[in-house]
LUMLOLUM-367973 format. One record per residue (C-alpha): residue number from 1; residue in three letters; x, y negated, z. Coordinates in pm, 1 decimal, always signed. Layout:
<drenkols>
<drenkol num="NUM" residuo="Ala" u="X" v="Y" w="Z"/>
...
</drenkols>
This chain:
<drenkols>
<drenkol num="1" residuo="Met" u="+14485.3" v="-9467.6" w="+13604.7"/>
<drenkol num="2" residuo="Ala" u="+14453.0" v="-9136.9" w="+13415.6"/>
<drenkol num="3" residuo="Gln" u="+14095.4" v="-9109.9" w="+13412.3"/>
<drenkol num="4" residuo="Ile" u="+14084.8" v="-9486.8" w="+13263.1"/>
<drenkol num="5" residuo="Ile" u="+14336.7" v="-9398.3" w="+12977.6"/>
<drenkol num="6" residuo="Gly" u="+14085.1" v="-9047.8" w="+12923.8"/>
<drenkol num="7" residuo="Ala" u="+13741.4" v="-9236.8" w="+12918.6"/>
<drenkol num="8" residuo="Leu" u="+13935.0" v="-9537.7" w="+12700.7"/>
<drenkol num="9" residuo="Ala" u="+14008.9" v="-9258.5" w="+12447.9"/>
<drenkol num="10" residuo="Val" u="+13662.9" v="-9187.3" w="+12486.5"/>
<drenkol num="11" residuo="Val" u="+13519.8" v="-9500.9" w="+12393.1"/>
<drenkol num="12" residuo="Ala" u="+13806.5" v="-9530.4" w="+12119.8"/>
<drenkol num="13" residuo="Ser" u="+13676.5" v="-9250.1" w="+11945.6"/>
<drenkol num="14" residuo="Leu" u="+13289.9" v="-9236.7" w="+11992.9"/>
<drenkol num="15" residuo="Ile" u="+13341.9" v="-9637.9" w="+11798.5"/>
<drenkol num="16" residuo="Phe" u="+13546.8" v="-9424.7" w="+11565.4"/>
<drenkol num="17" residuo="Val" u="+13271.9" v="-9163.2" w="+11501.6"/>
<drenkol num="18" residuo="Gly" u="+13007.4" v="-9463.1" w="+11489.8"/>
<drenkol num="19" residuo="Leu" u="+13227.5" v="-9624.3" w="+11163.9"/>
<drenkol num="20" residuo="Glu" u="+13278.6" v="-9292.6" w="+11010.6"/>
<drenkol num="21" residuo="Ile" u="+12908.2" v="-9246.4" w="+11029.7"/>
<drenkol num="22" residuo="Arg" u="+12869.4" v="-9562.9" w="+10901.5"/>
<drenkol num="23" residuo="His" u="+13032.4" v="-9586.3" w="+10611.8"/>
<drenkol num="24" residuo="Ser" u="+12911.9" v="-9236.2" w="+10530.1"/>
<drenkol num="25" residuo="Thr" u="+12561.7" v="-9380.9" w="+10547.3"/>
<drenkol num="26" residuo="Ile" u="+12645.4" v="-9675.2" w="+10316.9"/>
<drenkol num="27" residuo="Thr" u="+12808.5" v="-9426.7" w="+10055.1"/>
<drenkol num="28" residuo="Ser" u="+12587.9" v="-9189.1" w="+10049.4"/>
<drenkol num="29" residuo="Gly" u="+12297.1" v="-9440.5" w="+9956.8"/>
<drenkol num="30" residuo="Ala" u="+12485.0" v="-9630.3" w="+9748.2"/>
<drenkol num="31" residuo="Ala" u="+12532.7" v="-9281.6" w="+9538.7"/>
<drenkol num="32" residuo="Thr" u="+12184.9" v="-9249.7" w="+9545.6"/>
<drenkol num="33" residuo="Leu" u="+12127.2" v="-9576.1" w="+9388.0"/>
<drenkol num="34" residuo="Gln" u="+12334.5" v="-9514.1" w="+9139.5"/>
<drenkol num="35" residuo="Ala" u="+12200.7" v="-9165.3" w="+9080.6"/>
<drenkol num="36" residuo="Ser" u="+11877.4" v="-9313.0" w="+9030.1"/>
<drenkol num="37" residuo="Ala" u="+11979.1" v="-9584.3" w="+8820.6"/>
<drenkol num="38" residuo="Ala" u="+12091.2" v="-9355.4" w="+8556.3"/>
<drenkol num="39" residuo="Tyr" u="+11796.8" v="-9171.8" w="+8600.3"/>
<drenkol num="40" residuo="Trp" u="+11609.7" v="-9489.0" w="+8458.3"/>
<drenkol num="41" residuo="Gln" u="+11804.2" v="-9579.8" w="+8223.6"/>
<drenkol num="42" residuo="Asp" u="+11830.5" v="-9244.7" w="+8029.3"/>
<drenkol num="43" residuo="Phe" u="+11437.4" v="-9244.9" w="+8093.4"/>
<drenkol num="44" residuo="Phe" u="+11396.7" v="-9510.4" w="+7940.9"/>
<drenkol num="45" residuo="Ala" u="+11627.0" v="-9509.1" w="+7664.2"/>
<drenkol num="46" residuo="Met" u="+11427.1" v="-9203.9" w="+7560.0"/>
<drenkol num="47" residuo="Ala" u="+11111.1" v="-9396.2" w="+7616.8"/>
<drenkol num="48" residuo="Gly" u="+11235.8" v="-9615.6" w="+7323.9"/>
<drenkol num="49" residuo="Gly" u="+11386.0" v="-9394.3" w="+7117.8"/>
<drenkol num="50" residuo="Pro" u="+11179.6" v="-9303.6" w="+6779.7"/>
<drenkol num="51" residuo="Leu" u="+11020.3" v="-8973.7" w="+6846.7"/>
<drenkol num="52" residuo="Met" u="+10893.0" v="-9151.8" w="+7185.4"/>
<drenkol num="53" residuo="Ala" u="+10749.7" v="-9426.0" w="+6951.0"/>
<drenkol num="54" residuo="Arg" u="+10527.4" v="-9175.2" w="+6737.5"/>
<drenkol num="55" residuo="Ala" u="+10479.2" v="-8916.4" w="+7006.5"/>
<drenkol num="56" residuo="Met" u="+10339.5" v="-9216.0" w="+7274.3"/>
<drenkol num="57" residuo="Pro" u="+10002.7" v="-9333.3" w="+7046.3"/>
<drenkol num="58" residuo="Arg" u="+9907.8" v="-8982.2" w="+6928.0"/>
<drenkol num="59" residuo="Gly" u="+9909.0" v="-8841.5" w="+7297.0"/>
<drenkol num="60" residuo="Gln" u="+9705.0" v="-9169.8" w="+7393.0"/>
<drenkol num="61" residuo="Arg" u="+9433.0" v="-9111.9" w="+7124.2"/>
<drenkol num="62" residuo="Asp" u="+9407.4" v="-8774.1" w="+7215.4"/>
<drenkol num="63" residuo="Gly" u="+9341.0" v="-8844.2" w="+7614.5"/>
<drenkol num="64" residuo="Lys" u="+9641.0" v="-8712.1" w="+7723.7"/>
<drenkol num="65" residuo="Ile" u="+9782.5" v="-9035.9" w="+7851.5"/>
</drenkols>
């Protein structure tokens, strides 16, 4: 009887660990996606600014882009 209870405890703990790993993976993926979105939002905000509007044609004309 003690072996059955021990086996059930091991199975329950493995299920718990699996769920925790799954949750951690989802959270990590969401954080990565959020960081990437913030990066591109900042990039496009900068690229649409007046400084880049003046610099881009010069770079293209000089063959640097």
